[in-house]
C-alpha positions in Angstrom: -22.0 -30.6 -20.4 -20.4 -27.8 -18.4 -21.2 -28.0 -14.7 -23.2 -24.9 -13.3 -21.8 -22.4 -11.3 -23.2 -22.9 -7.6 -26.0 -20.8 -6.3 -25.2 -21.4 -2.5 -21.8 -22.7 -2.3 -20.9 -24.4 1.0 -17.2 -25.1 0.4 -15.0 -22.4 -1.8 -11.4 -23.2 -2.8 -9.2 -20.3 -3.6 -6.0 -21.3 -5.4 -3.5 -18.7 -5.6 0.0 -19.2 -4.3 2.0 -16.1 -5.0 2.9 -13.5 -4.8 3.0 -10.9 -1.7 1.7 -8.0 -3.6 -1.2 -10.3 -5.4 -2.3 -11.9 -2.4 -3.1 -8.5 -0.9 -4.9 -7.6 -3.7 -7.0 -10.8 -3.6 -8.1 -10.4 0.0 -11.0 -7.8 -0.8 -12.2 -11.0 -2.8 -12.4 -13.1 0.0 -13.9 -10.5 2.0 -16.6 -10.0 -0.9 -17.4 -13.7 -0.8 -17.7 -14.0 3.0 -20.3 -11.1 2.9 -22.4 -12.9 0.3 -22.3 -16.4 1.9 -21.3 -15.9 5.5 -21.7 -19.7 6.4 -19.5 -21.0 3.5 -16.0 -22.4 4.0 -13.2 -21.0 2.2 -9.8 -22.9 1.9 -7.2 -21.0 0.1 -4.3 -23.0 -1.0 -1.2 -20.6 -0.9 2.5 -20.2 -0.9 4.7 -20.6 2.1 5.9 -17.0 2.3 2.7 -15.4 1.4 1.1 -17.6 4.0 3.3 -15.9 6.7 1.9 -12.6 5.5 -1.9 -13.4 5.8 -1.7 -16.1 8.5 -4.6 -15.4 11.1 -7.1 -13.9 8.2 -10.6 -14.4 9.6 -12.9 -17.1 8.4 -10.4 -18.5 6.1 -8.5 -22.0 6.3 -4.9 -22.2 4.6 -3.5 -24.9 3.1 0.1 -24.2 2.4 2.3 -25.1 -0.5 6.1 -24.7 -0.8 7.3 -24.5 -4.2 10.6 -25.8 -3.2 9.0 -29.0 -2.6 7.8 -29.3 -6.1 5.6 -32.4 -6.9 6.2 -34.1 -3.7 4.6 -30.9 -1.9 1.7 -31.1 -4.5 1.3 -34.8 -3.6 1.2 -34.1 0.2 -1.7 -31.5 -0.4 -3.6 -34.0 -2.4 -3.3 -36.3 0.3 -4.5 -33.7 2.8 -7.4 -32.8 0.7 -8.3 -36.5 -0.7 -11.7 -36.2 1.5 -12.6 -32.7 0.5 -14.8 -31.9 -2.6 -15.3 -28.3 -3.1 -18.6 -26.6 -4.7 -16.4 -24.3 -6.7 -12.5 -23.9 -7.2 -11.5 -20.6 -8.2 -8.1 -20.9 -10.2 -6.4 -17.4 -9.7 -2.9 -18.3 -10.4 -1.9 -17.9 -14.1 1.1 -20.4 -14.0 1.4 -24.1 -15.2 2.6 -24.9 -11.7 -0.8 -24.1 -10.1 -2.6 -25.8 -12.8 -0.7 -28.9 -12.4 -1.4 -28.7 -8.8 -5.2 -28.1 -9.3 -5.3 -31.4 -11.0 -5.3 -33.2 -7.8 -8.1 -31.2 -6.2 -11.6 -32.3 -6.1 -14.4 -29.7 -7.2 -17.6 -29.6 -8.9 -16.7 -26.9 -11.0 -13.4 -24.9 -11.8 -13.4 -21.1 -12.6 -10.2 -19.4 -14.3 -9.4 -16.5 -16.3 -10.7 -15.7 -19.6 -8.3 -16.3 -22.5 -7.1 -13.1 -23.0 -5.9 -12.9 -19.4 -5.2 -16.3 -19.0 -1.3 -17.6 -19.2 0.1 -20.9 -19.5 -2.8 -22.3 -21.1 -4.7 -21.8 -18.1 -8.0 -22.1 -19.6 -7.5 -25.6 -20.5 -7.6 -26.6 -16.8 -11.0 -24.6 -16.0 -14.8 -25.2 -17.2 -16.0 -21.6 -16.7 -13.7 -18.5 -17.5 -14.4 -15.2 -16.4 -16.0 -12.5 -18.8 -13.5 -10.3 -20.8 -12.4 -7.4 -18.7 -10.0 -5.2 -20.6 -7.4 -3.2 -19.1 -8.4 -4.3 -15.9 -6.4 -3.6 -12.6 -4.8 -6.8 -10.8 -7.2 -6.1 -7.8 -10.3 -5.9 -10.1 -9.5 -9.1 -12.0 -9.6 -11.0 -8.7 -12.9 -9.5 -7.7 -14.1 -10.8 -11.4 -14.3 -14.2 -9.8 -16.7 -13.1 -7.0 -18.9 -11.3 -9.7 -19.2 -13.9 -11.9 -20.4 -16.1 -8.9 -23.3 -13.3 -8.5 -21.6 -11.2 -5.7 -22.6 -7.6 -6.1 -21.3 -6.0 -2.8 -17.6 -5.5 -4.0 -16.6 -2.8 -1.6 -12.9 -3.1 -0.6 -12.4 -4.3 2.8 -9.1 -6.0 4.0 -8.9 -6.3 7.6 -5.3 -8.4 7.6 -4.4 -9.8 11.1 -1.4 -8.1 12.6 -0.5 -9.4 16.1 0.6 -7.7 19.2 4.2 -9.1 19.0 4.5 -7.6 15.5 3.7 -4.3 16.7 6.1 -4.3 19.5 8.6 -5.6 16.8 8.1 -2.5 14.8 8.3 -0.1 17.5 11.8 -1.7 18.6 12.8 -0.7 15.2 11.1 2.8 14.5 11.0 4.1 18.1 8.4 6.8 18.6 9.1 9.5 16.0 7.1 9.7 12.9 8.6 8.2 9.8 8.2 6.7 6.2 8.6 3.1 5.3 10.7 2.9 2.1 11.2 -0.8 0.7 13.8 0.2 -2.0 13.8 -3.3 -3.8 11.7 -5.7 -5.6 12.0 -9.4 -6.1 15.5 -10.1 -7.9 13.7 -12.2 -10.6 15.6 -12.5 -14.1 15.1 -9.3 -16.0 12.8 -7.9 -13.4 14.3 -4.3 -13.7 11.9 -2.6 -11.0 14.5 -1.0 -8.6 15.1 2.5 -8.4 18.4 4.4 -7.8 20.3 4.8 -4.6 20.9 8.2 -5.4 17.1 9.0 -5.9 16.2 7.5 -2.7 18.8 9.2 -0.7 17.5 12.3 -2.0 13.8 11.6 -1.0 15.0 10.7 2.5 16.5 14.0 2.7 14.0 15.8 1.8 11.6 13.9 4.0 14.0 14.9 6.9 14.4 18.3 6.4 11.0 19.3 5.0 8.7 16.9 7.0 10.6 15.8 10.0 10.0 12.4 9.2 12.8 9.6 9.3 12.8 6.8 6.7 12.6 3.3 7.8 14.2 0.8 5.0 12.5 -2.4 4.7 13.3 -5.5 2.6 14.7 -9.0 2.5 17.9 -10.4 3.5 19.2 -10.7 0.0 22.9 -9.5 -0.5 21.6 -7.3 -3.1 18.9 -5.9 -0.7 21.4 -5.4 1.9 23.9 -3.8 -0.2 21.5 -1.3 -1.6 20.3 -0.4 2.0 23.9 0.3 3.1 24.6 2.1 0.0 21.3 4.3 0.8 22.1 4.8 4.3 25.6 6.0 3.6 24.4 8.7 1.5 22.0 10.1 4.3 22.3 12.4 7.1 22.9 10.7 10.5 19.7 10.0 12.4 17.6 10.5 9.1 17.4 6.8 8.4 16.6 3.5 10.2 17.8 0.5 8.0 16.1 -2.5 8.9 16.3 -4.5 5.8 16.6 -8.2 6.4 15.4 -7.5 10.1 11.9 -7.8 10.1 9.4 -10.5 10.0 6.5 -9.9 7.2 4.1 -9.3 10.0 6.6 -7.0 11.5 6.7 -5.0 8.2 2.8 -4.7 8.3 3.0 -3.3 12.0 5.6 -0.8 10.5 3.5 0.2 7.6 0.3 0.6 9.8 2.2 3.0 11.8 3.9 4.8 9.0 2.8 8.4 7.6 3.4 6.8 4.2 5.0 4.0 2.0 7.3 4.5 -0.6 8.2 1.3 -3.2 8.6 0.2 -6.4 6.3 -2.5 -7.8 6.8 -4.9 -5.1 5.1 -6.6 -2.1 5.3 -3.7 0.5 3.6 -1.3 -2.1 0.4 -3.6 -1.9 0.8 -4.0 2.0 0.7 -0.4 2.3 -2.4 -0.3 0.3 -4.2 -3.0 2.3 -3.5 -1.5 5.6 -4.9 2.0 4.4 -1.5 3.8 4.6 -0.6 6.4 1.8 1.4 4.6 -0.5 3.7 6.1 -3.3 4.4 3.5 -6.2 7.4 4.1 -8.3 6.7 2.7 -12.0 8.6 2.5 -15.1 8.8 -1.0 -16.2 5.1 -2.1 -15.3 2.2 -0.4 -16.1 0.8 1.6 -12.9 -2.8 1.3 -14.1 -2.7 -2.1 -14.0 -0.3 -2.7 -10.9 -0.2 0.3 -8.8 -1.5 0.3 -5.2 -5.2 0.4 -6.2 -6.3 3.3 -3.6 -3.3 5.3 -4.6 -3.2 5.1 -8.2 -3.3 8.8 -8.4 -0.1 9.3 -6.4 2.0 6.8 -8.3 5.1 8.0 -10.1 4.3 7.0 -13.6 7.3 6.9 -16.1 5.9 4.0 -17.8 4.7 5.9 -21.2 8.2 7.1 -21.2 9.8 3.8 -20.9 7.4 2.3 -23.5 8.4 5.1 -25.8 12.1 5.2 -25.3 12.8 1.3 -25.1 10.1 -0.3 -27.1 9.7 2.5 -29.6 6.0 2.5 -29.2 3.0 4.3 -27.4 1.3 2.8 -24.5 -1.8 2.1 -26.8 0.5 -0.2 -29.1 1.4 -2.7 -26.4 -0.5 -5.2 -24.6 -2.0 -4.3 -21.3 0.7 -6.7 -19.2 3.5 -5.5 -21.1 6.9 -5.1 -19.5 9.8 -3.1 -20.4 12.6 -5.1 -19.7 15.6 -2.7 -19.8 17.8 -2.3 -17.2 18.0 1.8 -17.3 14.1 1.9 -17.5 13.5 3.0 -13.7 16.3 5.8 -14.4 13.5 7.8 -16.2 12.1 8.5 -12.7 13.4 11.7 -11.4 13.8 12.6 -7.9 12.0 15.7 -8.3 8.9 13.8 -9.5 8.9 11.6 -6.5 9.6 14.5 -4.0 6.5 16.4 -5.5 4.2 13.2 -5.3 5.6 12.6 -1.5 4.5 16.3 -0.8 1.1 15.7 -2.5 0.5 12.6 -0.8 1.3 13.9 2.6 -0.6 16.8 2.0 -3.8 14.8 0.9 -3.3 12.6 3.9 -3.1 15.4 6.5 -6.3 17.1 4.8 -8.3 13.8 4.9 -7.1 13.1 8.3 -8.3 16.6 9.6 -11.6 16.5 7.9 -12.3 12.6 8.9 -12.6 11.7 5.2 -11.2 8.3 3.8 -7.7 8.1 2.6 -8.9 6.6 -0.9 -7.8 8.5 -3.6 
């Protein structure tokens, strides 16, 4: 007999290890659970890098898993939680690694994705599945877990923890002049073609500098690819128009930079969703993934959307003919994004932000 969902949970477990953008999109679900049950404990089993981004999130106990430790690291977590039984485990990671990790956790009931959204046979590892939700944004898919438990107040709230030392780090990079944050690269995973062109970014930086008086701060990890791309962008730009901080920031430092920026520009990668979480106007660049599913949630109207063109050009289909999560895995797909389109969206985003700041309205699009 399938166990019942808890009416008044005392201890909720969240299993979501990665990635940076996804954990940002999950935080509103945590806040919704906290509003519904303010006295419930929430334990979040999370990846190492993701924890460094969210550390200090109020009301949440983190258990950190480093995927590099493999099964050894899983066993360590099982030992750490051996005496803990959760009222409910929200299995929010569609990956076999997370499902294996879930096997060593004690929970009265396990909740996962519906069959249409589950991957790697995740529904085999859970007892309750979400109701189907066709064409859901990633953030909405997470919020569906709270709704299944009976949460009705699903307004969006983040309140990420950013320490004072991170703002000091950010000021040391940006100085006192107004700026954009541009994170030009996404994760260098196999056939993960999400990066736009060096020339395109340089054109946007030139426009921001000449027309808006905004410097551009480049952020990103320290991989050779990211450093090389940052150097190439900087070489094409006017002196003084760009600050290359790629490989030179902490994740909390990037959050602080984003918090004080006029806007964020990024492809489908973590800092786009970090911008969304901090309430900073965010312009996403999309061709290989569907922005209706994965763009910064509050700023979907300002995403540059070349995805339909990419599906038509490289998959020879229309968007309606491909699955909701379909990716266009072609190295040239991001070249369908034109600099003029990005510049037009940036102008509109800055105008929207200025108007809403003047009138005191929300920055939600």
